[in-house]
py3Dmol code that shows the C-alpha trace and the ligand (Angstrom):
import py3Dmol

protein = """\
ATOM      1  CA  MET A   1      24.189 164.097   1.747  1.00  0.00           C
ATOM      2  CA  TYR A   2      25.549 161.595   4.256  1.00  0.00           C
ATOM      3  CA  GLU A   3      23.306 158.572   4.143  1.00  0.00           C
ATOM      4  CA  HIS A   4      24.558 155.822   6.379  1.00  0.00           C
ATOM      5  CA  HIS A   5      22.000 153.156   5.587  1.00  0.00           C
ATOM      6  CA  SER A   6      23.525 149.923   4.347  1.00  0.00           C
ATOM      7  CA  THR A   7      23.235 148.826   0.738  1.00  0.00           C
ATOM      8  CA  ASP A   8      21.992 145.276   0.274  1.00  0.00           C
ATOM      9  CA  LEU A   9      22.788 143.481  -2.992  1.00  0.00           C
ATOM     10  CA  SER A  10      21.499 140.095  -1.823  1.00  0.00           C
ATOM     11  CA  VAL A  11      19.005 138.186  -3.947  1.00  0.00           C
ATOM     12  CA  THR A  12      16.326 135.770  -2.749  1.00  0.00           C
ATOM     13  CA  TRP A  13      15.003 133.368  -5.365  1.00  0.00           C
ATOM     14  CA  LEU A  14      14.744 129.642  -6.038  1.00  0.00           C
ATOM     15  CA  GLY A  15      14.150 129.188  -2.322  1.00  0.00           C
ATOM     16  CA  GLN A  16      17.501 130.615  -1.244  1.00  0.00           C
ATOM     17  CA  THR A  17      19.250 133.887  -0.590  1.00  0.00           C
ATOM     18  CA  MET A  18      22.544 134.547  -2.296  1.00  0.00           C
ATOM     19  CA  PRO A  19      24.909 137.195  -0.965  1.00  0.00           C
ATOM     20  CA  GLY A  20      24.912 139.352  -4.107  1.00  0.00           C
ATOM     21  CA  CYS A  21      23.424 139.544  -7.578  1.00  0.00           C
ATOM     22  CA  LEU A  22      26.449 138.908  -9.817  1.00  0.00           C
ATOM     23  CA  TYR A  23      27.917 135.711 -11.205  1.00  0.00           C
ATOM     24  CA  ASN A  24      29.632 134.461 -14.301  1.00  0.00           C
ATOM     25  CA  ALA A  25      27.970 133.943 -17.680  1.00  0.00           C
ATOM     26  CA  SER A  26      28.280 130.318 -18.659  1.00  0.00           C
ATOM     27  CA  GLY A  27      31.319 129.771 -20.829  1.00  0.00           C
ATOM     28  CA  VAL A  28      33.534 132.261 -19.036  1.00  0.00           C
ATOM     29  CA  TRP A  29      35.901 131.213 -16.231  1.00  0.00           C
ATOM     30  CA  CYS A  30      34.042 127.972 -15.632  1.00  0.00           C
ATOM     31  CA  ARG A  31      35.560 125.126 -17.633  1.00  0.00           C
ATOM     32  CA  GLU A  32      38.035 123.900 -15.015  1.00  0.00           C
ATOM     33  CA  GLU A  33      37.407 123.286 -11.330  1.00  0.00           C
ATOM     34  CA  SER A  34      40.074 125.888 -10.451  1.00  0.00           C
ATOM     35  CA  GLU A  35      38.129 128.508 -12.425  1.00  0.00           C
ATOM     36  CA  LEU A  36      34.784 127.491 -10.916  1.00  0.00           C
ATOM     37  CA  GLU A  37      36.272 127.789  -7.439  1.00  0.00           C
ATOM     38  CA  ALA A  38      37.730 131.236  -8.260  1.00  0.00           C
ATOM     39  CA  VAL A  39      34.258 132.368  -9.323  1.00  0.00           C
ATOM     40  CA  ARG A  40      32.762 130.895  -6.163  1.00  0.00           C
ATOM     41  CA  GLN A  41      35.222 132.934  -4.071  1.00  0.00           C
ATOM     42  CA  SER A  42      34.452 136.218  -5.815  1.00  0.00           C
ATOM     43  CA  ALA A  43      30.868 136.056  -7.155  1.00  0.00           C
ATOM     44  CA  ALA A  44      27.434 135.429  -5.613  1.00  0.00           C
ATOM     45  CA  ALA A  45      26.793 132.204  -7.506  1.00  0.00           C
ATOM     46  CA  VAL A  46      28.546 129.902  -9.971  1.00  0.00           C
ATOM     47  CA  ILE A  47      27.578 128.413 -13.330  1.00  0.00           C
ATOM     48  CA  SER A  48      29.627 125.803 -15.123  1.00  0.00           C
ATOM     49  CA  LYS A  49      30.641 125.665 -18.774  1.00  0.00           C
ATOM     50  CA  SER A  50      27.925 124.183 -20.980  1.00  0.00           C
ATOM     51  CA  ALA A  51      28.394 120.448 -20.722  1.00  0.00           C
ATOM     52  CA  THR A  52      27.981 117.797 -23.349  1.00  0.00           C
ATOM     53  CA  LEU A  53      27.804 114.112 -22.392  1.00  0.00           C
ATOM     54  CA  ALA A  54      31.300 113.496 -23.759  1.00  0.00           C
ATOM     55  CA  PRO A  55      34.256 115.849 -23.290  1.00  0.00           C
ATOM     56  CA  ARG A  56      34.997 118.113 -26.264  1.00  0.00           C
ATOM     57  CA  GLU A  57      38.078 119.985 -27.472  1.00  0.00           C
ATOM     58  CA  GLY A  58      35.967 122.606 -29.266  1.00  0.00           C
ATOM     59  CA  ASN A  59      36.686 124.472 -32.487  1.00  0.00           C
ATOM     60  CA  PRO A  60      40.144 125.302 -33.896  1.00  0.00           C
ATOM     61  CA  GLU A  61      41.915 128.462 -32.666  1.00  0.00           C
ATOM     62  CA  PRO A  62      41.852 131.402 -32.849  1.00  0.00           C
ATOM     63  CA  ARG A  63      38.264 131.097 -31.602  1.00  0.00           C
ATOM     64  CA  TYR A  64      37.894 134.160 -29.328  1.00  0.00           C
ATOM     65  CA  CYS A  65      38.746 137.769 -30.135  1.00  0.00           C
ATOM     66  CA  GLN A  66      38.405 140.929 -28.098  1.00  0.00           C
ATOM     67  CA  THR A  67      37.445 144.112 -29.970  1.00  0.00           C
ATOM     68  CA  PRO A  68      37.009 147.706 -28.798  1.00  0.00           C
ATOM     69  CA  LEU A  69      33.247 147.085 -28.454  1.00  0.00           C
ATOM     70  CA  GLY A  70      33.238 143.598 -26.988  1.00  0.00           C
ATOM     71  CA  SER A  71      34.041 140.107 -28.176  1.00  0.00           C
ATOM     72  CA  ILE A  72      33.389 137.508 -30.838  1.00  0.00           C
ATOM     73  CA  ASN A  73      33.737 133.812 -30.148  1.00  0.00           C
ATOM     74  CA  SER A  74      33.218 130.460 -31.721  1.00  0.00           C
ATOM     75  CA  MET A  75      34.469 128.170 -29.006  1.00  0.00           C
ATOM     76  CA  GLY A  76      32.481 125.132 -30.138  1.00  0.00           C
ATOM     77  CA  LEU A  77      31.625 123.821 -26.693  1.00  0.00           C
ATOM     78  CA  PRO A  78      35.049 122.868 -25.357  1.00  0.00           C
ATOM     79  CA  ASN A  79      34.226 121.240 -22.036  1.00  0.00           C
ATOM     80  CA  ARG A  80      35.286 118.454 -19.668  1.00  0.00           C
ATOM     81  CA  GLY A  81      32.098 116.475 -20.177  1.00  0.00           C
ATOM     82  CA  PHE A  82      29.019 116.189 -17.966  1.00  0.00           C
ATOM     83  CA  ALA A  83      30.561 113.723 -15.485  1.00  0.00           C
ATOM     84  CA  TYR A  84      33.287 116.260 -14.582  1.00  0.00           C
ATOM     85  CA  TYR A  85      30.794 118.991 -13.698  1.00  0.00           C
ATOM     86  CA  LEU A  86      28.528 116.492 -11.946  1.00  0.00           C
ATOM     87  CA  ASP A  87      31.476 115.396  -9.816  1.00  0.00           C
ATOM     88  CA  TYR A  88      32.185 119.047  -8.997  1.00  0.00           C
ATOM     89  CA  ALA A  89      28.520 119.484  -8.055  1.00  0.00           C
ATOM     90  CA  ARG A  90      28.734 116.440  -5.738  1.00  0.00           C
ATOM     91  CA  ARG A  91      31.645 118.019  -3.885  1.00  0.00           C
ATOM     92  CA  TYR A  92      30.403 121.638  -4.019  1.00  0.00           C
ATOM     93  CA  ASP A  93      30.178 123.543  -0.748  1.00  0.00           C
ATOM     94  CA  TYR A  94      26.473 124.460  -0.881  1.00  0.00           C
ATOM     95  CA  LEU A  95      26.719 125.824   2.664  1.00  0.00           C
ATOM     96  CA  CYS A  96      28.654 128.797   1.272  1.00  0.00           C
ATOM     97  CA  GLY A  97      25.271 130.237   0.298  1.00  0.00           C
ATOM     98  CA  LYS A  98      26.168 130.595  -3.375  1.00  0.00           C
ATOM     99  CA  PRO A  99      23.945 128.580  -5.697  1.00  0.00           C
ATOM    100  CA  LEU A 100      25.588 126.281  -8.231  1.00  0.00           C
ATOM    101  CA  PHE A 101      24.069 126.183 -11.706  1.00  0.00           C
ATOM    102  CA  LEU A 102      25.033 123.519 -14.236  1.00  0.00           C
ATOM    103  CA  SER A 103      24.795 124.610 -17.859  1.00  0.00           C
ATOM    104  CA  LEU A 104      23.755 121.711 -20.082  1.00  0.00           C
ATOM    105  CA  SER A 105      24.130 121.795 -23.837  1.00  0.00           C
ATOM    106  CA  GLY A 106      23.773 118.258 -25.135  1.00  0.00           C
ATOM    107  CA  MET A 107      24.427 117.543 -28.789  1.00  0.00           C
ATOM    108  CA  THR A 108      20.922 116.022 -28.985  1.00  0.00           C
ATOM    109  CA  LEU A 109      17.643 116.306 -27.078  1.00  0.00           C
ATOM    110  CA  GLU A 110      18.226 112.795 -25.795  1.00  0.00           C
ATOM    111  CA  ASP A 111      21.647 113.842 -24.410  1.00  0.00           C
ATOM    112  CA  ASN A 112      20.060 116.770 -22.567  1.00  0.00           C
ATOM    113  CA  CYS A 113      17.377 114.483 -21.134  1.00  0.00           C
ATOM    114  CA  GLU A 114      19.998 111.926 -20.091  1.00  0.00           C
ATOM    115  CA  MET A 115      21.983 114.595 -18.205  1.00  0.00           C
ATOM    116  CA  LEU A 116      18.775 115.883 -16.577  1.00  0.00           C
ATOM    117  CA  ARG A 117      17.771 112.346 -15.526  1.00  0.00           C
ATOM    118  CA  VAL A 118      21.166 111.713 -13.934  1.00  0.00           C
ATOM    119  CA  LEU A 119      20.998 115.045 -12.136  1.00  0.00           C
ATOM    120  CA  SER A 120      17.474 114.240 -10.925  1.00  0.00           C
ATOM    121  CA  GLU A 121      18.587 110.870  -9.553  1.00  0.00           C
ATOM    122  CA  GLN A 122      21.471 112.472  -7.658  1.00  0.00           C
ATOM    123  CA  GLY A 123      19.112 114.769  -5.778  1.00  0.00           C
ATOM    124  CA  LEU A 124      21.760 117.511  -5.647  1.00  0.00           C
ATOM    125  CA  PRO A 125      20.865 121.153  -4.971  1.00  0.00           C
ATOM    126  CA  ALA A 126      22.639 122.163  -8.221  1.00  0.00           C
ATOM    127  CA  ILE A 127      20.223 123.829 -10.641  1.00  0.00           C
ATOM    128  CA  PRO A 128      20.278 123.120 -14.380  1.00  0.00           C
ATOM    129  CA  GLU A 129      20.348 125.939 -16.938  1.00  0.00           C
ATOM    130  CA  VAL A 130      19.648 124.196 -20.229  1.00  0.00           C
ATOM    131  CA  ASN A 131      21.299 126.006 -23.098  1.00  0.00           C
ATOM    132  CA  LEU A 132      18.867 126.444 -26.004  1.00  0.00           C
ATOM    133  CA  SER A 133      21.162 128.779 -27.845  1.00  0.00           C
ATOM    134  CA  CYS A 134      24.704 127.639 -28.639  1.00  0.00           C
ATOM    135  CA  PRO A 135      25.442 129.294 -31.988  1.00  0.00           C
ATOM    136  CA  ASN A 136      28.844 127.794 -32.630  1.00  0.00           C
ATOM    137  CA  VAL A 137      28.596 124.117 -33.502  1.00  0.00           C
ATOM    138  CA  PRO A 138      28.816 123.878 -37.295  1.00  0.00           C
ATOM    139  CA  GLY A 139      25.601 122.394 -38.699  1.00  0.00           C
ATOM    140  CA  LYS A 140      23.640 122.748 -35.412  1.00  0.00           C
ATOM    141  CA  PRO A 141      21.101 125.594 -35.462  1.00  0.00           C
ATOM    142  CA  GLN A 142      20.179 127.357 -32.230  1.00  0.00           C
ATOM    143  CA  LEU A 143      17.252 125.413 -30.752  1.00  0.00           C
ATOM    144  CA  GLY A 144      15.677 128.557 -29.330  1.00  0.00           C
ATOM    145  CA  TYR A 145      14.980 129.848 -32.835  1.00  0.00           C
ATOM    146  CA  ASP A 146      12.876 126.750 -33.625  1.00  0.00           C
ATOM    147  CA  PHE A 147       9.679 127.246 -31.634  1.00  0.00           C
ATOM    148  CA  ALA A 148       8.187 123.801 -32.272  1.00  0.00           C
ATOM    149  CA  ALA A 149      11.451 122.081 -31.362  1.00  0.00           C
ATOM    150  CA  THR A 150      11.747 124.210 -28.212  1.00  0.00           C
ATOM    151  CA  ALA A 151       8.188 123.272 -27.171  1.00  0.00           C
ATOM    152  CA  ALA A 152       8.975 119.571 -27.649  1.00  0.00           C
ATOM    153  CA  ALA A 153      12.285 119.913 -25.793  1.00  0.00           C
ATOM    154  CA  LEU A 154      10.634 121.533 -22.766  1.00  0.00           C
ATOM    155  CA  ASP A 155       8.023 118.750 -22.659  1.00  0.00           C
ATOM    156  CA  ALA A 156      10.869 116.237 -22.624  1.00  0.00           C
ATOM    157  CA  PHE A 157      12.806 118.176 -19.935  1.00  0.00           C
ATOM    158  CA  ASP A 158       9.693 118.098 -17.732  1.00  0.00           C
ATOM    159  CA  ARG A 159       9.614 114.309 -18.025  1.00  0.00           C
ATOM    160  CA  ALA A 160      13.356 113.941 -17.417  1.00  0.00           C
ATOM    161  CA  TYR A 161      13.773 116.316 -14.484  1.00  0.00           C
ATOM    162  CA  SER A 162      11.629 116.704 -11.379  1.00  0.00           C
ATOM    163  CA  GLY A 163      13.012 119.949  -9.898  1.00  0.00           C
ATOM    164  CA  LEU A 164      13.153 123.602 -10.834  1.00  0.00           C
ATOM    165  CA  TYR A 165      15.265 124.480 -13.851  1.00  0.00           C
ATOM    166  CA  GLY A 166      16.063 127.317 -16.216  1.00  0.00           C
ATOM    167  CA  VAL A 167      16.898 127.849 -19.864  1.00  0.00           C
ATOM    168  CA  LYS A 168      19.437 130.087 -21.581  1.00  0.00           C
ATOM    169  CA  LEU A 169      17.729 131.842 -24.462  1.00  0.00           C
ATOM    170  CA  PRO A 170      19.120 133.350 -27.609  1.00  0.00           C
ATOM    171  CA  PRO A 171      18.266 136.992 -28.246  1.00  0.00           C
ATOM    172  CA  TYR A 172      14.987 137.676 -30.033  1.00  0.00           C
ATOM    173  CA  PHE A 173      14.402 140.719 -32.181  1.00  0.00           C
ATOM    174  CA  ASP A 174      10.661 140.939 -32.756  1.00  0.00           C
ATOM    175  CA  PRO A 175       7.645 141.240 -30.441  1.00  0.00           C
ATOM    176  CA  ALA A 176       5.986 138.344 -32.269  1.00  0.00           C
ATOM    177  CA  HIS A 177       8.911 136.137 -31.284  1.00  0.00           C
ATOM    178  CA  PHE A 178       8.940 137.340 -27.658  1.00  0.00           C
ATOM    179  CA  SER A 179       5.277 136.453 -27.296  1.00  0.00           C
ATOM    180  CA  ALA A 180       5.467 133.142 -29.172  1.00  0.00           C
ATOM    181  CA  MET A 181       8.378 131.998 -26.979  1.00  0.00           C
ATOM    182  CA  ALA A 182       6.718 133.269 -23.794  1.00  0.00           C
ATOM    183  CA  ASP A 183       3.558 131.281 -24.598  1.00  0.00           C
ATOM    184  CA  ILE A 184       5.667 128.124 -24.856  1.00  0.00           C
ATOM    185  CA  LEU A 185       7.679 128.829 -21.684  1.00  0.00           C
ATOM    186  CA  ASN A 186       4.554 129.651 -19.669  1.00  0.00           C
ATOM    187  CA  ARG A 187       3.246 126.085 -20.171  1.00  0.00           C
ATOM    188  CA  HIS A 188       6.046 124.799 -17.888  1.00  0.00           C
ATOM    189  CA  PRO A 189       5.565 125.572 -14.190  1.00  0.00           C
ATOM    190  CA  ARG A 190       8.908 124.055 -13.129  1.00  0.00           C
ATOM    191  CA  LEU A 191      10.735 126.258 -15.607  1.00  0.00           C
ATOM    192  CA  ALA A 192      11.686 128.788 -12.924  1.00  0.00           C
ATOM    193  CA  PHE A 193      13.960 131.136 -14.824  1.00  0.00           C
ATOM    194  CA  VAL A 194      15.198 132.214 -18.220  1.00  0.00           C
ATOM    195  CA  THR A 195      18.634 133.684 -18.782  1.00  0.00           C
ATOM    196  CA  CYS A 196      18.590 136.444 -21.413  1.00  0.00           C
ATOM    197  CA  ILE A 197      20.672 136.579 -23.531  1.00  0.00           C
ATOM    198  CA  ASN A 198      23.195 134.246 -25.067  1.00  0.00           C
ATOM    199  CA  SER A 199      25.566 135.900 -27.507  1.00  0.00           C
ATOM    200  CA  ILE A 200      24.136 137.505 -30.644  1.00  0.00           C
ATOM    201  CA  GLY A 201      24.978 134.613 -32.921  1.00  0.00           C
ATOM    202  CA  ASN A 202      26.920 134.574 -36.130  1.00  0.00           C
ATOM    203  CA  GLY A 203      28.263 138.100 -36.246  1.00  0.00           C
ATOM    204  CA  LEU A 204      31.319 138.848 -38.371  1.00  0.00           C
ATOM    205  CA  VAL A 205      34.232 140.989 -37.189  1.00  0.00           C
ATOM    206  CA  VAL A 206      36.446 142.299 -40.001  1.00  0.00           C
ATOM    207  CA  ASP A 207      40.001 143.629 -39.613  1.00  0.00           C
ATOM    208  CA  VAL A 208      40.760 146.278 -42.228  1.00  0.00           C
ATOM    209  CA  GLU A 209      44.540 146.138 -41.924  1.00  0.00           C
ATOM    210  CA  SER A 210      44.790 142.419 -42.608  1.00  0.00           C
ATOM    211  CA  GLU A 211      41.550 142.297 -44.653  1.00  0.00           C
ATOM    212  CA  SER A 212      40.693 139.230 -42.617  1.00  0.00           C
ATOM    213  CA  VAL A 213      38.161 137.784 -40.269  1.00  0.00           C
ATOM    214  CA  ALA A 214      39.062 137.680 -36.544  1.00  0.00           C
ATOM    215  CA  ILE A 215      38.461 134.015 -35.677  1.00  0.00           C
ATOM    216  CA  LYS A 216      38.987 130.775 -37.581  1.00  0.00           C
ATOM    217  CA  PRO A 217      35.820 128.640 -37.183  1.00  0.00           C
ATOM    218  CA  LYS A 218      32.887 129.097 -39.565  1.00  0.00           C
ATOM    219  CA  ASP A 219      34.928 131.437 -41.793  1.00  0.00           C
ATOM    220  CA  GLY A 220      34.860 134.058 -39.049  1.00  0.00           C
ATOM    221  CA  LEU A 221      31.228 133.902 -37.894  1.00  0.00           C
ATOM    222  CA  GLY A 222      30.823 133.939 -34.137  1.00  0.00           C
ATOM    223  CA  GLY A 223      28.743 135.006 -31.160  1.00  0.00           C
ATOM    224  CA  LEU A 224      28.979 138.649 -30.126  1.00  0.00           C
ATOM    225  CA  GLY A 225      29.254 139.819 -26.524  1.00  0.00           C
ATOM    226  CA  GLY A 226      30.035 143.047 -24.690  1.00  0.00           C
ATOM    227  CA  ASP A 227      28.914 146.535 -25.693  1.00  0.00           C
ATOM    228  CA  TYR A 228      27.502 145.244 -29.000  1.00  0.00           C
ATOM    229  CA  VAL A 229      24.751 143.347 -27.208  1.00  0.00           C
ATOM    230  CA  LEU A 230      23.674 145.491 -24.229  1.00  0.00           C
ATOM    231  CA  PRO A 231      20.512 147.081 -25.735  1.00  0.00           C
ATOM    232  CA  THR A 232      19.439 143.738 -27.217  1.00  0.00           C
ATOM    233  CA  ALA A 233      19.971 142.059 -23.852  1.00  0.00           C
ATOM    234  CA  LEU A 234      17.970 144.732 -22.022  1.00  0.00           C
ATOM    235  CA  ALA A 235      15.088 144.409 -24.499  1.00  0.00           C
ATOM    236  CA  ASN A 236      14.973 140.650 -23.956  1.00  0.00           C
ATOM    237  CA  VAL A 237      15.138 140.993 -20.161  1.00  0.00           C
ATOM    238  CA  ARG A 238      12.387 143.626 -20.067  1.00  0.00           C
ATOM    239  CA  GLU A 239      10.077 141.797 -22.488  1.00  0.00           C
ATOM    240  CA  PHE A 240      10.420 138.373 -20.844  1.00  0.00           C
ATOM    241  CA  HIS A 241      10.084 139.915 -17.382  1.00  0.00           C
ATOM    242  CA  ARG A 242       6.713 141.287 -18.527  1.00  0.00           C
ATOM    243  CA  LEU A 243       5.641 138.160 -20.380  1.00  0.00           C
ATOM    244  CA  LEU A 244       6.645 135.505 -17.794  1.00  0.00           C
ATOM    245  CA  PRO A 245       4.824 136.319 -14.548  1.00  0.00           C
ATOM    246  CA  GLY A 246       5.959 134.055 -11.731  1.00  0.00           C
ATOM    247  CA  LYS A 247       9.238 133.238 -13.444  1.00  0.00           C
ATOM    248  CA  GLU A 248      12.578 134.932 -12.972  1.00  0.00           C
ATOM    249  CA  VAL A 249      14.791 136.515 -15.594  1.00  0.00           C
ATOM    250  CA  VAL A 250      18.569 136.451 -15.273  1.00  0.00           C
ATOM    251  CA  GLY A 251      20.185 139.298 -17.181  1.00  0.00           C
ATOM    252  CA  CYS A 252      23.253 138.615 -19.293  1.00  0.00           C
ATOM    253  CA  GLY A 253      24.807 140.880 -21.875  1.00  0.00           C
ATOM    254  CA  GLY A 254      27.093 143.888 -21.865  1.00  0.00           C
ATOM    255  CA  VAL A 255      27.618 144.227 -18.112  1.00  0.00           C
ATOM    256  CA  LYS A 256      30.992 145.872 -17.424  1.00  0.00           C
ATOM    257  CA  SER A 257      30.219 148.260 -14.565  1.00  0.00           C
ATOM    258  CA  GLY A 258      27.618 148.943 -11.916  1.00  0.00           C
ATOM    259  CA  ARG A 259      25.651 150.999 -14.429  1.00  0.00           C
ATOM    260  CA  GLU A 260      24.846 148.096 -16.803  1.00  0.00           C
ATOM    261  CA  ALA A 261      24.039 145.837 -13.848  1.00  0.00           C
ATOM    262  CA  PHE A 262      21.617 148.523 -12.652  1.00  0.00           C
ATOM    263  CA  MET A 263      20.038 148.703 -16.124  1.00  0.00           C
ATOM    264  CA  HIS A 264      19.452 144.935 -16.211  1.00  0.00           C
ATOM    265  CA  ILE A 265      17.821 144.967 -12.770  1.00  0.00           C
ATOM    266  CA  LEU A 266      15.718 148.022 -13.655  1.00  0.00           C
ATOM    267  CA  ALA A 267      14.567 146.064 -16.726  1.00  0.00           C
ATOM    268  CA  GLY A 268      13.514 143.205 -14.424  1.00  0.00           C
ATOM    269  CA  ALA A 269      16.535 140.973 -13.885  1.00  0.00           C
ATOM    270  CA  ARG A 270      16.685 139.046 -10.596  1.00  0.00           C
ATOM    271  CA  ALA A 271      20.385 138.305 -10.976  1.00  0.00           C
ATOM    272  CA  VAL A 272      23.028 139.416 -13.447  1.00  0.00           C
ATOM    273  CA  GLN A 273      25.722 137.444 -15.249  1.00  0.00           C
ATOM    274  CA  VAL A 274      29.040 138.799 -16.493  1.00  0.00           C
ATOM    275  CA  GLY A 275      30.681 137.298 -19.584  1.00  0.00           C
ATOM    276  CA  THR A 276      32.946 139.356 -21.848  1.00  0.00           C
ATOM    277  CA  CYS A 277      34.063 141.672 -19.013  1.00  0.00           C
ATOM    278  CA  LEU A 278      34.928 138.672 -16.826  1.00  0.00           C
ATOM    279  CA  TYR A 279      36.932 137.167 -19.684  1.00  0.00           C
ATOM    280  CA  HIS A 280      39.008 140.352 -19.970  1.00  0.00           C
ATOM    281  CA  GLU A 281      39.294 141.365 -16.304  1.00  0.00           C
ATOM    282  CA  GLY A 282      39.111 138.103 -14.418  1.00  0.00           C
ATOM    283  CA  PRO A 283      37.145 137.427 -11.206  1.00  0.00           C
ATOM    284  CA  ALA A 284      38.170 140.787  -9.680  1.00  0.00           C
ATOM    285  CA  ALA A 285      35.414 142.212 -11.924  1.00  0.00           C
ATOM    286  CA  PHE A 286      32.728 140.978  -9.507  1.00  0.00           C
ATOM    287  CA  ALA A 287      33.835 143.052  -6.495  1.00  0.00           C
ATOM    288  CA  ARG A 288      34.405 146.125  -8.657  1.00  0.00           C
ATOM    289  CA  ILE A 289      30.983 145.927 -10.358  1.00  0.00           C
ATOM    290  CA  ALA A 290      29.236 145.196  -7.053  1.00  0.00           C
ATOM    291  CA  ALA A 291      30.908 148.219  -5.402  1.00  0.00           C
ATOM    292  CA  GLU A 292      29.901 150.425  -8.334  1.00  0.00           C
ATOM    293  CA  LEU A 293      26.315 149.160  -8.211  1.00  0.00           C
ATOM    294  CA  ALA A 294      26.151 149.753  -4.451  1.00  0.00           C
ATOM    295  CA  GLN A 295      27.492 153.295  -4.883  1.00  0.00           C
ATOM    296  CA  LEU A 296      24.961 154.035  -7.638  1.00  0.00           C
ATOM    297  CA  MET A 297      22.180 152.747  -5.384  1.00  0.00           C
ATOM    298  CA  ARG A 298      23.382 154.935  -2.495  1.00  0.00           C
ATOM    299  CA  ASP A 299      23.446 157.952  -4.812  1.00  0.00           C
ATOM    300  CA  LYS A 300      19.829 157.202  -5.719  1.00  0.00           C
ATOM    301  CA  GLY A 301      18.682 156.381  -2.194  1.00  0.00           C
ATOM    302  CA  TYR A 302      18.008 152.694  -2.898  1.00  0.00           C
ATOM    303  CA  ARG A 303      18.775 150.193  -0.160  1.00  0.00           C
ATOM    304  CA  SER A 304      17.952 146.912  -1.885  1.00  0.00           C
ATOM    305  CA  LEU A 305      17.455 145.583  -5.408  1.00  0.00           C
ATOM    306  CA  ASP A 306      13.720 145.216  -4.681  1.00  0.00           C
ATOM    307  CA  ASP A 307      13.535 149.028  -4.499  1.00  0.00           C
ATOM    308  CA  PHE A 308      14.012 149.328  -8.275  1.00  0.00           C
ATOM    309  CA  ARG A 309      13.820 145.887  -9.911  1.00  0.00           C
ATOM    310  CA  GLY A 310      11.500 145.954 -12.925  1.00  0.00           C
ATOM    311  CA  LYS A 311      10.651 149.611 -12.399  1.00  0.00           C
ATOM    312  CA  LEU A 312      12.026 150.905 -15.693  1.00  0.00           C
ATOM    313  CA  ARG A 313       9.910 153.881 -16.715  1.00  0.00           C
ATOM    314  CA  VAL A 314       8.385 154.353 -20.137  1.00  0.00           C
ATOM    315  CA  LEU A 315       7.514 157.674 -21.724  1.00  0.00           C
TER     316      LEU A 315
END
"""
ligand_1 = """\
11
LIG
C 29.394 128.018 -26.917
C 28.896 129.262 -27.189
C 27.657 129.613 -26.736
O 27.122 130.818 -26.980
C 26.923 128.693 -26.015
O 25.703 129.031 -25.609
C 27.425 127.460 -25.738
C 28.676 127.119 -26.191
C 30.694 127.637 -27.413
O 31.033 128.026 -28.544
O 31.411 126.872 -26.737
"""
view = py3Dmol.view(width=600, height=400)
view.addModel(protein, "pdb")
view.setStyle({"model": 0}, {"cartoon": {"style": "trace"}})
view.addModel(ligand_1, "xyz")
view.setStyle({"model": 1}, {"stick": {}})
view.zoomTo()
view.show()
């Protein structure tokens, strides 16, 4: 009836406690410093747009399209270049208690290692999330779908970077692939987290009225987000949570209310990122989703995320 216990959405991981569990998915609201700061004000952590060594304009427009079930995009890594985000990280107010993650998506393995080395030398508390899954650069396959190349990349990251780091994974669709990737990831003790999932790559949205594709790059192929991807995201979170003991899973995919955030955490997510919904609603989405999650927890009698994280029941 009238339960007056407080609801705690804070998350302790990576040696720190952040004031909530929600932050932006890389790519959304995080290309410019003004956007990063708006996320910092309204979310529990911040991640920057995937950086390449050199700045990039990205693919030709239109390159993002909202649909009734979510979004399709082929941005093509428009970003200010690694030095811009590194400079932001140097000036970041770490005392605000909100971790800063830097998404890195070099055009080559050597570029990723170079960015990791520079970050290592700076000794900043910013945490790298290396993107193994950008689907939108023409001619560049998603690294996370090449197991041997991923294994070699992680070996190189270990040599280039001395701290804890994470990787952003593409969605997988078969238990054999979950276990093959988990075996590779488990060989890397400083790989502290995986973020599941990046967009479902190379979907095709078709408009009947115009008989046309929705975005210009790659003849309309692009990464799907939103409602389209929620069950795939939950499968990846749950499977990697089971297969990566001692590592954390960050849930990303289809979160638009407290209910989907709850599902991700029930599946094992430590923290939850918001992409498509943030793109459409702006940073006010974080307070709304957090309030909805807190209300759902109160309805269920849960006081903290630890009360239900990873406790999804099977039949
Ligand atoms: C882009 C898209 C992604 O899914 C990603 O992981 C990195 C970059 C992009 O098109 O900019």
